[in-house]
N, CA, C and O atoms as a Tinker XYZ file with bonds, in Angstrom:
   536  protein
     1  N     59.872000 -174.878000   16.797000    73     2
     2  CA    60.735000 -175.368000   17.856000    64     1     3
     3  C     60.513000 -176.875000   17.994000    63     2     4     5
     4  O     59.366000 -177.319000   18.032000    81     3
     5  N     61.564000 -177.655000   18.070000    73     3     6
     6  CA    61.418000 -179.096000   18.198000    64     5     7
     7  C     60.712000 -179.470000   19.494000    63     6     8     9
     8  O     60.749000 -178.738000   20.483000    81     7
     9  N     60.083000 -180.609000   19.457000    73     7    10
    10  CA    59.311000 -181.059000   20.602000    64     9    11
    11  C     60.166000 -181.208000   21.860000    63    10    12    13
    12  O     59.732000 -180.842000   22.952000    81    11
    13  N     61.386000 -181.748000   21.712000    73    11    14
    14  CA    62.265000 -181.939000   22.869000    64    13    15
    15  C     62.563000 -180.614000   23.561000    63    14    16    17
    16  O     62.615000 -180.559000   24.789000    81    15
    17  N     62.762000 -179.539000   22.783000    73    15    18
    18  CA    63.079000 -178.258000   23.406000    64    17    19
    19  C     61.848000 -177.654000   24.068000    63    18    20    21
    20  O     61.983000 -176.911000   25.041000    81    19
    21  N     60.643000 -177.955000   23.565000    73    19    22
    22  CA    59.434000 -177.495000   24.219000    64    21    23
    23  C     59.319000 -178.120000   25.599000    63    22    24    25
    24  O     58.976000 -177.441000   26.567000    81    23
    25  N     59.609000 -179.420000   25.692000    73    23    26
    26  CA    59.582000 -180.110000   26.977000    64    25    27
    27  C     60.648000 -179.543000   27.894000    63    26    28    29
    28  O     60.384000 -179.291000   29.070000    81    27
    29  N     61.840000 -179.339000   27.377000    73    27    30
    30  CA    62.944000 -178.808000   28.176000    64    29    31
    31  C     62.666000 -177.391000   28.652000    63    30    32    33
    32  O     63.058000 -177.020000   29.759000    81    31
    33  N     61.982000 -176.583000   27.812000    73    31    34
    34  CA    61.769000 -175.187000   28.181000    64    33    35
    35  C     60.870000 -175.067000   29.407000    63    34    36    37
    36  O     60.919000 -174.056000   30.107000    81    35
    37  N     60.057000 -176.071000   29.675000    73    35    38
    38  CA    59.212000 -176.050000   30.874000    64    37    39
    39  C     59.982000 -176.420000   32.126000    63    38    40    41
    40  O     59.546000 -176.118000   33.236000    81    39
    41  N     61.140000 -177.081000   31.957000    73    39    42
    42  CA    61.960000 -177.450000   33.098000    64    41    43
    43  C     62.785000 -176.259000   33.546000    63    42    44    45
    44  O     63.273000 -175.491000   32.717000    81    43
    45  N     62.942000 -176.103000   34.835000    73    43    46
    46  CA    63.770000 -175.031000   35.367000    64    45    47
    47  C     65.032000 -175.640000   35.951000    63    46    48    49
    48  O     64.964000 -176.664000   36.631000    81    47
    49  N     66.188000 -175.026000   35.698000    73    47    50
    50  CA    67.411000 -175.544000   36.299000    64    49    51
    51  C     67.333000 -175.445000   37.813000    63    50    52    53
    52  O     66.726000 -174.519000   38.351000    81    51
    53  N     67.949000 -176.401000   38.500000    73    51    54
    54  CA    67.932000 -176.410000   39.958000    64    53    55
    55  C     68.657000 -175.190000   40.497000    63    54    56    57
    56  O     68.149000 -174.509000   41.387000    81    55
    57  N     69.825000 -174.911000   39.973000    73    55    58
    58  CA    70.598000 -173.744000   40.387000    64    57    59
    59  C     71.577000 -173.403000   39.278000    63    58    60    61
    60  O     72.030000 -174.274000   38.536000    81    59
    61  N     71.892000 -172.131000   39.180000    73    59    62
    62  CA    72.858000 -171.710000   38.171000    64    61    63
    63  C     74.238000 -172.250000   38.525000    63    62    64    65
    64  O     74.657000 -172.201000   39.681000    81    63
    65  N     74.941000 -172.768000   37.513000    73    63    66
    66  CA    76.281000 -173.309000   37.733000    64    65    67
    67  C     77.337000 -172.460000   37.051000    63    66    68    69
    68  O     78.486000 -172.877000   36.902000    81    67
    69  N     76.936000 -171.262000   36.639000    73    67    70
    70  CA    77.862000 -170.352000   35.983000    64    69    71
    71  C     77.748000 -168.975000   36.627000    63    70    72    73
    72  O     76.694000 -168.625000   37.158000    81    71
    73  N     78.831000 -168.187000   36.584000    73    71    74
    74  CA    78.780000 -166.853000   37.183000    64    73    75
    75  C     78.021000 -165.874000   36.301000    63    74    76    77
    76  O     77.801000 -166.130000   35.117000    81    75
    77  N     77.629000 -164.768000   36.878000    73    75    78
    78  CA    77.042000 -163.695000   36.083000    64    77    79
    79  C     78.131000 -163.125000   35.179000    63    78    80    81
    80  O     79.291000 -163.022000   35.577000    81    79
    81  N     77.751000 -162.761000   33.976000    73    79    82
    82  CA    78.707000 -162.244000   33.006000    64    81    83
    83  C     78.837000 -160.732000   33.232000    63    82    84    85
    84  O     78.010000 -159.947000   32.769000    81    83
    85  N     79.880000 -160.353000   33.946000    73    83    86
    86  CA    80.158000 -158.948000   34.251000    64    85    87
    87  C     81.585000 -158.635000   33.801000    63    86    88    89
    88  O     82.275000 -159.495000   33.254000    81    87
    89  N     82.014000 -157.409000   34.035000    73    87    90
    90  CA    83.382000 -157.016000   33.665000    64    89    91
    91  C     84.407000 -157.899000   34.373000    63    90    92    93
    92  O     85.401000 -158.298000   33.768000    81    91
    93  N     84.173000 -158.205000   35.644000    73    91    94
    94  CA    85.131000 -159.037000   36.382000    64    93    95
    95  C     85.211000 -160.446000   35.779000    63    94    96    97
    96  O     86.274000 -161.067000   35.797000    81    95
    97  N     84.103000 -160.944000   35.251000    73    95    98
    98  CA    84.115000 -162.235000   34.560000    64    97    99
    99  C     85.112000 -162.184000   33.409000    63    98   100   101
   100  O     85.936000 -163.087000   33.263000    81    99
   101  N     85.043000 -161.123000   32.582000    73    99   102
   102  CA    85.911000 -161.037000   31.417000    64   101   103
   103  C     87.363000 -160.831000   31.815000    63   102   104   105
   104  O     88.261000 -161.330000   31.137000    81   103
   105  N     87.612000 -160.108000   32.899000    73   103   106
   106  CA    88.986000 -159.963000   33.388000    64   105   107
   107  C     89.521000 -161.324000   33.804000    63   106   108   109
   108  O     90.637000 -161.690000   33.435000    81   107
   109  N     88.741000 -162.075000   34.565000    73   107   110
   110  CA    89.159000 -163.415000   34.987000    64   109   111
   111  C     89.336000 -164.344000   33.791000    63   110   112   113
   112  O     90.261000 -165.156000   33.769000    81   111
   113  N     88.470000 -164.234000   32.812000    73   111   114
   114  CA    88.579000 -165.076000   31.617000    64   113   115
   115  C     89.869000 -164.767000   30.867000    63   114   116   117
   116  O     90.557000 -165.684000   30.418000    81   115
   117  N     90.203000 -163.491000   30.727000    73   115   118
   118  CA    91.461000 -163.116000   30.080000    64   117   119
   119  C     92.656000 -163.641000   30.863000    63   118   120   121
   120  O     93.611000 -164.148000   30.275000    81   119
   121  N     92.608000 -163.521000   32.190000    73   119   122
   122  CA    93.713000 -164.005000   33.019000    64   121   123
   123  C     93.871000 -165.520000   32.920000    63   122   124   125
   124  O     94.993000 -166.015000   32.818000    81   123
   125  N     92.767000 -166.261000   32.949000    73   123   126
   126  CA    92.878000 -167.719000   32.861000    64   125   127
   127  C     93.365000 -168.148000   31.482000    63   126   128   129
   128  O     94.081000 -169.142000   31.359000    81   127
   129  N     92.984000 -167.407000   30.444000    73   127   130
   130  CA    93.477000 -167.725000   29.103000    64   129   131
   131  C     94.985000 -167.496000   29.026000    63   130   132   133
   132  O     95.719000 -168.337000   28.508000    81   131
   133  N     95.442000 -166.362000   29.539000    73   131   134
   134  CA    96.877000 -166.090000   29.565000    64   133   135
   135  C     97.635000 -167.099000   30.413000    63   134   136   137
   136  O     98.714000 -167.555000   30.035000    81   135
   137  N     97.060000 -167.448000   31.571000    73   135   138
   138  CA    97.684000 -168.433000   32.446000    64   137   139
   139  C     97.744000 -169.793000   31.750000    63   138   140   141
   140  O     98.743000 -170.504000   31.855000    81   139
   141  N     96.690000 -170.146000   31.053000    73   139   142
   142  CA    96.669000 -171.420000   30.328000    64   141   143
   143  C     97.742000 -171.470000   29.260000    63   142   144   145
   144  O     98.413000 -172.488000   29.091000    81   143
   145  N     97.903000 -170.371000   28.540000    73   143   146
   146  CA    98.937000 -170.291000   27.507000    64   145   147
   147  C    100.323000 -170.416000   28.125000    63   146   148   149
   148  O    101.162000 -171.180000   27.649000    81   147
   149  N    100.550000 -169.657000   29.189000    73   147   150
   150  CA   101.873000 -169.682000   29.834000    64   149   151
   151  C    102.172000 -171.055000   30.440000    63   150   152   153
   152  O    103.281000 -171.570000   30.294000    81   151
   153  N    101.188000 -171.646000   31.116000    73   151   154
   154  CA   101.395000 -172.948000   31.751000    64   153   155
   155  C    101.648000 -174.032000   30.708000    63   154   156   157
   156  O    102.531000 -174.873000   30.875000    81   155
   157  N    100.871000 -174.006000   29.639000    73   155   158
   158  CA   101.050000 -174.994000   28.577000    64   157   159
   159  C    102.435000 -174.878000   27.954000    63   158   160   161
   160  O    103.121000 -175.881000   27.757000    81   159
   161  N    102.841000 -173.655000   27.646000    73   159   162
   162  CA   104.163000 -173.456000   27.037000    64   161   163
   163  C    105.277000 -173.880000   27.980000    63   162   164   165
   164  O    106.222000 -174.547000   27.559000    81   163
   165  N    105.178000 -173.501000   29.256000    73   163   166
   166  CA   106.210000 -173.866000   30.227000    64   165   167
   167  C    106.317000 -175.386000   30.370000    63   166   168   169
   168  O    107.413000 -175.944000   30.308000    81   167
   169  N    105.184000 -176.047000   30.559000    73   167   170
   170  CA   105.218000 -177.501000   30.742000    64   169   171
   171  C    105.702000 -178.200000   29.482000    63   170   172   173
   172  O    106.424000 -179.194000   29.565000    81   171
   173  N    105.315000 -177.693000   28.315000    73   171   174
   174  CA   105.758000 -178.283000   27.063000    64   173   175
   175  C    107.260000 -178.171000   26.864000    63   174   176   177
   176  O    107.868000 -179.034000   26.231000    81   175
   177  N    107.866000 -177.111000   27.402000    73   175   178
   178  CA   109.317000 -176.951000   27.311000    64   177   179
   179  C    110.047000 -177.878000   28.280000    63   178   180   181
   180  O    111.208000 -178.221000   28.055000    81   179
   181  N    109.372000 -178.286000   29.355000    73   179   182
   182  CA   109.999000 -179.163000   30.338000    64   181   183
   183  C    109.929000 -180.627000   29.902000    63   182   184   185
   184  O    110.944000 -181.322000   29.852000    81   183
   185  N    108.709000 -181.082000   29.588000    73   183   186
   186  CA   108.492000 -182.474000   29.183000    64   185   187
   187  C    107.135000 -182.590000   28.512000    63   186   188   189
   188  O    106.099000 -182.416000   29.152000    81   187
   189  N    107.147000 -182.880000   27.232000    73   187   190
   190  CA   105.887000 -182.981000   26.485000    64   189   191
   191  C    104.995000 -184.104000   27.027000    63   190   192   193
   192  O    103.797000 -183.877000   27.195000    81   191
   193  N    105.524000 -185.317000   27.311000    73   191   194
   194  CA   104.641000 -186.363000   27.855000    64   193   195
   195  C    104.039000 -185.987000   29.217000    63   194   196   197
   196  O    102.859000 -186.234000   29.467000    81   195
   197  N    104.851000 -185.392000   30.088000    73   195   198
   198  CA   104.322000 -184.985000   31.402000    64   197   199
   199  C    103.308000 -183.854000   31.227000    63   198   200   201
   200  O    102.268000 -183.844000   31.884000    81   199
   201  N    103.607000 -182.913000   30.352000    73   199   202
   202  CA   102.667000 -181.820000   30.082000    64   201   203
   203  C    101.342000 -182.376000   29.575000    63   202   204   205
   204  O    100.276000 -181.940000   30.009000    81   203
   205  N    101.408000 -183.338000   28.658000    73   203   206
   206  CA   100.190000 -183.955000   28.136000    64   205   207
   207  C     99.396000 -184.653000   29.228000    63   206   208   209
   208  O     98.171000 -184.545000   29.282000    81   207
   209  N    100.095000 -185.365000   30.090000    73   207   210
   210  CA    99.420000 -186.064000   31.195000    64   209   211
   211  C     98.772000 -185.071000   32.148000    63   210   212   213
   212  O     97.630000 -185.258000   32.568000    81   211
   213  N     99.509000 -184.006000   32.489000    73   211   214
   214  CA    98.951000 -182.983000   33.380000    64   213   215
   215  C     97.724000 -182.336000   32.741000    63   214   216   217
   216  O     96.721000 -182.100000   33.414000    81   215
   217  N     97.807000 -182.049000   31.443000    73   215   218
   218  CA    96.677000 -181.442000   30.745000    64   217   219
   219  C     95.449000 -182.330000   30.730000    63   218   220   221
   220  O     94.344000 -181.877000   31.029000    81   219
   221  N     95.639000 -183.594000   30.382000    73   219   222
   222  CA    94.507000 -184.526000   30.304000    64   221   223
   223  C     93.934000 -184.825000   31.686000    63   222   224   225
   224  O     92.723000 -184.752000   31.893000    81   223
   225  N     94.816000 -185.165000   32.632000    73   223   226
   226  CA    94.352000 -185.498000   33.985000    64   225   227
   227  C     93.750000 -184.267000   34.653000    63   226   228   229
   228  O     92.706000 -184.355000   35.299000    81   227
   229  N     94.411000 -183.116000   34.495000    73   227   230
   230  CA    93.879000 -181.887000   35.085000    64   229   231
   231  C     92.510000 -181.537000   34.536000    63   230   232   233
   232  O     91.623000 -181.139000   35.292000    81   231
   233  N     92.325000 -181.680000   33.231000    73   231   234
   234  CA    91.018000 -181.406000   32.626000    64   233   235
   235  C     89.973000 -182.385000   33.143000    63   234   236   237
   236  O     88.850000 -181.985000   33.449000    81   235
   237  N     90.327000 -183.657000   33.243000    73   235   238
   238  CA    89.379000 -184.665000   33.741000    64   237   239
   239  C     88.977000 -184.382000   35.186000    63   238   240   241
   240  O     87.802000 -184.486000   35.539000    81   239
   241  N     89.949000 -184.026000   36.019000    73   239   242
   242  CA    89.647000 -183.715000   37.425000    64   241   243
   243  C     88.766000 -182.471000   37.511000    63   242   244   245
   244  O     87.768000 -182.458000   38.231000    81   243
   245  N     89.139000 -181.430000   36.776000    73   243   246
   246  CA    88.360000 -180.194000   36.804000    64   245   247
   247  C     86.929000 -180.443000   36.324000    63   246   248   249
   248  O     85.977000 -179.926000   36.907000    81   247
   249  N     86.781000 -181.230000   35.269000    73   247   250
   250  CA    85.446000 -181.549000   34.754000    64   249   251
   251  C     84.628000 -182.285000   35.812000    63   250   252   253
   252  O     83.472000 -181.945000   36.069000    81   251
   253  N     85.231000 -183.274000   36.407000    73   251   254
   254  CA    84.521000 -184.067000   37.430000    64   253   255
   255  C     84.083000 -183.189000   38.604000    63   254   256   257
   256  O     82.953000 -183.294000   39.081000    81   255
   257  N     84.988000 -182.325000   39.061000    73   255   258
   258  CA    84.650000 -181.432000   40.173000    64   257   259
   259  C     83.520000 -180.475000   39.791000    63   258   260   261
   260  O     82.585000 -180.272000   40.565000    81   259
   261  N     83.609000 -179.891000   38.600000    73   259   262
   262  CA    82.602000 -178.911000   38.168000    64   261   263
   263  C     81.256000 -179.566000   37.910000    63   262   264   265
   264  O     80.223000 -179.026000   38.305000    81   263
   265  N     81.250000 -180.707000   37.259000    73   263   266
   266  CA    79.979000 -181.344000   36.885000    64   265   267
   267  C     79.224000 -181.861000   38.114000    63   266   268   269
   268  O     77.999000 -181.986000   38.084000    81   267
   269  N     79.941000 -182.156000   39.175000    73   267   270
   270  CA    79.299000 -182.662000   40.391000    64   269   271
   271  C     78.765000 -181.562000   41.303000    63   270   272   273
   272  O     78.139000 -181.865000   42.319000    81   271
   273  N     78.992000 -180.304000   40.969000    73   271   274
   274  CA    78.450000 -179.187000   41.757000    64   273   275
   275  C     76.974000 -179.049000   41.443000    63   274   276   277
   276  O     76.563000 -179.188000   40.291000    81   275
   277  N     76.186000 -178.780000   42.449000    73   275   278
   278  CA    74.765000 -178.536000   42.227000    64   277   279
   279  C     74.489000 -177.055000   41.983000    63   278   280   281
   280  O     73.417000 -176.689000   41.501000    81   279
   281  N     75.461000 -176.207000   42.318000    73   279   282
   282  CA    75.314000 -174.778000   42.088000    64   281   283
   283  C     76.684000 -174.178000   41.808000    63   282   284   285
   284  O     77.706000 -174.857000   41.905000    81   283
   285  N     76.688000 -172.904000   41.463000    73   283   286
   286  CA    77.936000 -172.228000   41.117000    64   285   287
   287  C     78.876000 -172.198000   42.310000    63   286   288   289
   288  O     78.484000 -171.813000   43.412000    81   287
   289  N     80.119000 -172.606000   42.084000    73   287   290
   290  CA    81.189000 -172.528000   43.072000    64   289   291
   291  C     82.406000 -171.956000   42.353000    63   290   292   293
   292  O     82.983000 -172.609000   41.484000    81   291
   293  N     82.792000 -170.744000   42.715000    73   291   294
   294  CA    83.860000 -170.032000   42.000000    64   293   295
   295  C     85.152000 -170.844000   41.863000    63   294   296   297
   296  O     85.688000 -170.923000   40.758000    81   295
   297  N     85.678000 -171.453000   42.941000    73   295   298
   298  CA    86.945000 -172.188000   42.761000    64   297   299
   299  C     86.840000 -173.331000   41.759000    63   298   300   301
   300  O     87.741000 -173.516000   40.941000    81   299
   301  N     85.769000 -174.091000   41.807000    73   299   302
   302  CA    85.607000 -175.214000   40.885000    64   301   303
   303  C     85.381000 -174.722000   39.456000    63   302   304   305
   304  O     85.947000 -175.275000   38.512000    81   303
   305  N     84.565000 -173.697000   39.297000    73   303   306
   306  CA    84.275000 -173.158000   37.969000    64   305   307
   307  C     85.547000 -172.613000   37.321000    63   306   308   309
   308  O     85.846000 -172.942000   36.173000    81   307
   309  N     86.290000 -171.793000   38.040000    73   307   310
   310  CA    87.470000 -171.164000   37.464000    64   309   311
   311  C     88.616000 -172.146000   37.293000    63   310   312   313
   312  O     89.453000 -171.957000   36.411000    81   311
   313  N     88.677000 -173.184000   38.108000    73   311   314
   314  CA    89.654000 -174.249000   37.878000    64   313   315
   315  C     89.354000 -174.929000   36.554000    63   314   316   317
   316  O     90.265000 -175.231000   35.783000    81   315
   317  N     88.082000 -175.169000   36.293000    73   315   318
   318  CA    87.686000 -175.783000   35.023000    64   317   319
   319  C     88.043000 -174.865000   33.850000    63   318   320   321
   320  O     88.581000 -175.326000   32.844000    81   319
   321  N     87.747000 -173.578000   33.976000    73   319   322
   322  CA    88.070000 -172.632000   32.910000    64   321   323
   323  C     89.576000 -172.620000   32.655000    63   322   324   325
   324  O     90.012000 -172.613000   31.504000    81   323
   325  N     90.375000 -172.617000   33.729000    73   323   326
   326  CA    91.826000 -172.628000   33.583000    64   325   327
   327  C     92.305000 -173.896000   32.888000    63   326   328   329
   328  O     93.151000 -173.823000   31.997000    81   327
   329  N     91.782000 -175.055000   33.276000    73   327   330
   330  CA    92.220000 -176.308000   32.666000    64   329   331
   331  C     91.780000 -176.410000   31.208000    63   330   332   333
   332  O     92.478000 -177.014000   30.395000    81   331
   333  N     90.644000 -175.833000   30.871000    73   331   334
   334  CA    90.238000 -175.773000   29.463000    64   333   335
   335  C     91.244000 -174.930000   28.683000    63   334   336   337
   336  O     91.614000 -175.284000   27.564000    81   335
   337  N     91.691000 -173.812000   29.270000    73   335   338
   338  CA    92.683000 -172.964000   28.608000    64   337   339
   339  C     94.008000 -173.709000   28.428000    63   338   340   341
   340  O     94.619000 -173.645000   27.362000    81   339
   341  N     94.446000 -174.412000   29.468000    73   339   342
   342  CA    95.697000 -175.174000   29.390000    64   341   343
   343  C     95.580000 -176.263000   28.325000    63   342   344   345
   344  O     96.429000 -176.367000   27.439000    81   343
   345  N     94.532000 -177.066000   28.415000    73   343   346
   346  CA    94.358000 -178.180000   27.490000    64   345   347
   347  C     94.146000 -177.691000   26.059000    63   346   348   349
   348  O     94.689000 -178.265000   25.116000    81   347
   349  N     93.355000 -176.628000   25.901000    73   347   350
   350  CA    93.111000 -176.087000   24.563000    64   349   351
   351  C     94.385000 -175.594000   23.912000    63   350   352   353
   352  O     94.602000 -175.809000   22.719000    81   351
   353  N     95.237000 -174.928000   24.695000    73   351   354
   354  CA    96.517000 -174.470000   24.169000    64   353   355
   355  C     97.388000 -175.660000   23.782000    63   354   356   357
   356  O     98.040000 -175.655000   22.738000    81   355
   357  N     97.388000 -176.681000   24.642000    73   355   358
   358  CA    98.176000 -177.880000   24.340000    64   357   359
   359  C     97.696000 -178.534000   23.052000    63   358   360   361
   360  O     98.505000 -178.965000   22.230000    81   359
   361  N     96.387000 -178.608000   22.878000    73   359   362
   362  CA    95.845000 -179.199000   21.647000    64   361   363
   363  C     96.258000 -178.402000   20.420000    63   362   364   365
   364  O     96.733000 -178.962000   19.432000    81   363
   365  N     96.072000 -177.086000   20.494000    73   363   366
   366  CA    96.403000 -176.235000   19.342000    64   365   367
   367  C     97.888000 -176.330000   19.012000    63   366   368   369
   368  O     98.267000 -176.465000   17.849000    81   367
   369  N     98.730000 -176.257000   20.051000    73   367   370
   370  CA   100.179000 -176.355000   19.818000    64   369   371
   371  C    100.573000 -177.748000   19.335000    63   370   372   373
   372  O    101.425000 -177.886000   18.457000    81   371
   373  N     99.955000 -178.775000   19.909000    73   371   374
   374  CA   100.266000 -180.147000   19.518000    64   373   375
   375  C     99.903000 -180.427000   18.076000    63   374   376   377
   376  O    100.651000 -181.089000   17.357000    81   375
   377  N     98.759000 -179.926000   17.655000    73   375   378
   378  CA    98.345000 -180.119000   16.262000    64   377   379
   379  C     99.286000 -179.363000   15.329000    63   378   380   381
   380  O     99.672000 -179.868000   14.275000    81   379
   381  N     99.648000 -178.147000   15.731000    73   379   382
   382  CA   100.543000 -177.345000   14.889000    64   381   383
   383  C    101.933000 -177.973000   14.814000    63   382   384   385
   384  O    102.484000 -178.145000   13.727000    81   383
   385  N    102.495000 -178.313000   15.967000    73   383   386
   386  CA   103.857000 -178.850000   15.997000    64   385   387
   387  C    103.911000 -180.316000   15.575000    63   386   388   389
   388  O    104.809000 -180.719000   14.835000    81   387
   389  N    102.951000 -181.113000   16.043000    73   387   390
   390  CA   102.965000 -182.549000   15.763000    64   389   391
   391  C    102.522000 -182.901000   14.365000    63   390   392   393
   392  O    103.157000 -183.711000   13.690000    81   391
   393  N    101.425000 -182.292000   13.924000    73   391   394
   394  CA   100.886000 -182.616000   12.600000    64   393   395
   395  C    101.356000 -181.630000   11.536000    63   394   396   397
   396  O    101.183000 -181.865000   10.340000    81   395
   397  N    101.945000 -180.537000   11.977000    73   395   398
   398  CA   102.438000 -179.554000   11.023000    64   397   399
   399  C    101.360000 -178.708000   10.377000    63   398   400   401
   400  O    101.604000 -178.063000    9.357000    81   399
   401  N    100.159000 -178.702000   10.966000    73   399   402
   402  CA    99.081000 -177.878000   10.416000    64   401   403
   403  C     99.213000 -176.454000   10.948000    63   402   404   405
   404  O     99.289000 -176.254000   12.160000    81   403
   405  N     99.242000 -175.469000   10.063000    73   403   406
   406  CA    99.371000 -174.089000   10.530000    64   405   407
   407  C     98.075000 -173.594000   11.177000    63   406   408   409
   408  O     96.998000 -174.152000   10.966000    81   407
   409  N     98.216000 -172.529000   11.972000    73   407   410
   410  CA    97.043000 -171.942000   12.630000    64   409   411
   411  C     96.018000 -171.448000   11.614000    63   410   412   413
   412  O     94.831000 -171.373000   11.930000    81   411
   413  N     96.450000 -171.111000   10.407000    73   411   414
   414  CA    95.515000 -170.676000    9.370000    64   413   415
   415  C     94.586000 -171.803000    8.938000    63   414   416   417
   416  O     93.532000 -171.545000    8.357000    81   415
   417  N     94.959000 -173.035000    9.211000    73   415   418
   418  CA    94.109000 -174.192000    8.923000    64   417   419
   419  C     93.300000 -174.570000   10.173000    63   418   420   421
   420  O     92.093000 -174.800000   10.095000    81   419
   421  N     93.979000 -174.631000   11.320000    73   419   422
   422  CA    93.304000 -175.111000   12.531000    64   421   423
   423  C     92.282000 -174.107000   13.079000    63   422   424   425
   424  O     91.260000 -174.513000   13.633000    81   423
   425  N     92.546000 -172.806000   12.930000    73   423   426
   426  CA    91.601000 -171.817000   13.458000    64   425   427
   427  C     90.230000 -171.934000   12.799000    63   426   428   429
   428  O     89.230000 -172.009000   13.513000    81   427
   429  N     90.139000 -171.953000   11.458000    73   427   430
   430  CA    88.818000 -172.153000   10.845000    64   429   431
   431  C     88.213000 -173.523000   11.188000    63   430   432   433
   432  O     86.996000 -173.655000   11.322000    81   431
   433  N     89.072000 -174.535000   11.329000    73   431   434
   434  CA    88.579000 -175.863000   11.694000    64   433   435
   435  C     87.947000 -175.837000   13.081000    63   434   436   437
   436  O     86.841000 -176.344000   13.267000    81   435
   437  N     88.641000 -175.248000   14.056000    73   435   438
   438  CA    88.082000 -175.141000   15.411000    64   437   439
   439  C     86.818000 -174.279000   15.416000    63   438   440   441
   440  O     85.875000 -174.572000   16.150000    81   439
   441  N     86.790000 -173.220000   14.602000    73   439   442
   442  CA    85.602000 -172.365000   14.508000    64   441   443
   443  C     84.413000 -173.148000   13.955000    63   442   444   445
   444  O     83.291000 -172.995000   14.438000    81   443
   445  N     84.654000 -173.983000   12.947000    73   443   446
   446  CA    83.573000 -174.793000   12.367000    64   445   447
   447  C     83.047000 -175.818000   13.379000    63   446   448   449
   448  O     81.839000 -176.039000   13.466000    81   447
   449  N     83.942000 -176.438000   14.134000    73   447   450
   450  CA    83.516000 -177.405000   15.164000    64   449   451
   451  C     82.702000 -176.677000   16.244000    63   450   452   453
   452  O     81.680000 -177.186000   16.704000    81   451
   453  N     83.160000 -175.493000   16.640000    73   451   454
   454  CA    82.426000 -174.698000   17.634000    64   453   455
   455  C     81.032000 -174.349000   17.115000    63   454   456   457
   456  O     80.050000 -174.474000   17.847000    81   455
   457  N     80.939000 -173.917000   15.867000    73   455   458
   458  CA    79.643000 -173.591000   15.268000    64   457   459
   459  C     78.732000 -174.815000   15.239000    63   458   460   461
   460  O     77.539000 -174.704000   15.520000    81   459
   461  N     79.278000 -175.974000   14.906000    73   459   462
   462  CA    78.485000 -177.210000   14.874000    64   461   463
   463  C     77.956000 -177.553000   16.269000    63   462   464   465
   464  O     76.824000 -178.016000   16.413000    81   463
   465  N     78.774000 -177.324000   17.284000    73   463   466
   466  CA    78.325000 -177.578000   18.656000    64   465   467
   467  C     77.192000 -176.630000   19.023000    63   466   468   469
   468  O     76.210000 -177.050000   19.635000    81   467
   469  N     77.318000 -175.341000   18.652000    73   467   470
   470  CA    76.248000 -174.389000   18.942000    64   469   471
   471  C     74.956000 -174.757000   18.209000    63   470   472   473
   472  O     73.872000 -174.641000   18.780000    81   471
   473  N     75.059000 -175.194000   16.970000    73   471   474
   474  CA    73.867000 -175.619000   16.215000    64   473   475
   475  C     73.219000 -176.818000   16.906000    63   474   476   477
   476  O     72.000000 -176.855000   17.077000    81   475
   477  N     74.028000 -177.790000   17.300000    73   475   478
   478  CA    73.507000 -178.972000   17.994000    64   477   479
   479  C     72.856000 -178.587000   19.319000    63   478   480   481
   480  O     71.780000 -179.084000   19.651000    81   479
   481  N     73.499000 -177.709000   20.070000    73   479   482
   482  CA    72.968000 -177.245000   21.357000    64   481   483
   483  C     71.626000 -176.547000   21.146000    63   482   484   485
   484  O     70.666000 -176.807000   21.871000    81   483
   485  N     71.562000 -175.661000   20.151000    73   483   486
   486  CA    70.324000 -174.941000   19.888000    64   485   487
   487  C     69.198000 -175.896000   19.476000    63   486   488   489
   488  O     68.056000 -175.739000   19.909000    81   487
   489  N     69.522000 -176.872000   18.651000    73   487   490
   490  CA    68.500000 -177.845000   18.231000    64   489   491
   491  C     67.993000 -178.669000   19.405000    63   490   492   493
   492  O     66.812000 -179.013000   19.456000    81   491
   493  N     68.876000 -178.989000   20.349000    73   491   494
   494  CA    68.457000 -179.821000   21.470000    64   493   495
   495  C     67.751000 -179.028000   22.559000    63   494   496   497
   496  O     66.825000 -179.541000   23.188000    81   495
   497  N     68.173000 -177.767000   22.799000    73   495   498
   498  CA    67.628000 -176.974000   23.902000    64   497   499
   499  C     66.622000 -175.914000   23.465000    63   498   500   501
   500  O     65.809000 -175.456000   24.267000    81   499
   501  N     66.679000 -175.525000   22.190000    73   499   502
   502  CA    65.803000 -174.465000   21.716000    64   501   503
   503  C     66.326000 -173.078000   22.081000    63   502   504   505
   504  O     65.656000 -172.078000   21.822000    81   503
   505  N     67.504000 -173.007000   22.674000    73   503   506
   506  CA    68.125000 -171.746000   23.078000    64   505   507
   507  C     69.619000 -171.993000   23.255000    63   506   508   509
   508  O     70.067000 -173.134000   23.372000    81   507
   509  N     70.375000 -170.909000   23.271000    73   507   510
   510  CA    71.796000 -171.009000   23.564000    64   509   511
   511  C     72.107000 -170.443000   24.943000    63   510   512   513
   512  O     73.274000 -170.301000   25.305000    81   511
   513  N     71.080000 -170.122000   25.710000    73   511   514
   514  CA    71.282000 -169.555000   27.035000    64   513   515
   515  C     71.844000 -170.602000   27.992000    63   514   516   517
   516  O     71.286000 -171.690000   28.132000    81   515
   517  N     72.953000 -170.264000   28.648000    73   515   518
   518  CA    73.524000 -171.189000   29.630000    64   517   519
   519  C     72.684000 -171.258000   30.894000    63   518   520   521
   520  O     72.835000 -172.181000   31.694000    81   519
   521  N     71.798000 -170.285000   31.078000    73   519   522
   522  CA    70.985000 -170.245000   32.291000    64   521   523
   523  C     69.706000 -171.063000   32.173000    63   522   524   525
   524  O     68.983000 -171.222000   33.156000    81   523
   525  N     69.420000 -171.580000   30.992000    73   523   526
   526  CA    68.182000 -172.338000   30.832000    64   525   527
   527  C     68.405000 -173.818000   30.590000    63   526   528   529
   528  O     67.448000 -174.553000   30.348000    81   527
   529  N     69.659000 -174.273000   30.653000    73   527   530
   530  CA    69.940000 -175.692000   30.443000    64   529   531
   531  C     69.349000 -176.482000   31.607000    63   530   532   533
   532  O     69.690000 -176.243000   32.766000    81   531
   533  N     68.473000 -177.409000   31.295000    73   531   534
   534  CA    67.830000 -178.209000   32.342000    64   533   535
   535  C     68.161000 -179.666000   32.132000    63   534   536
   536  O     67.720000 -180.517000   32.903000    81   535
């Protein structure tokens, strides 16, 4: 285990900033994903520049609200999850429609980036547990 993660493992988080992973969590996650898809598609059909602005600004606001919480707050957490779904859908659709890259190319690309983030997280923290990030 790297030295940095040994030091981090002795630190305890002040308070959990994520909900317990239960069945209701997964129901809410599915709903926010569907809502993100629907909202992104609807806004994209109305005005792509406005949709892009709403996606970027909404994600920035949600991030700021969530990161400034000292503990878990359901409205802020789920707003962030929803905006990630909206923005992620916009990115995937924008890359497909704008750059002409099919989902068969972007899906493995996004999976590889996700894997790289998990590897980096594990190297820095010594764990992938969201409850032990200090």
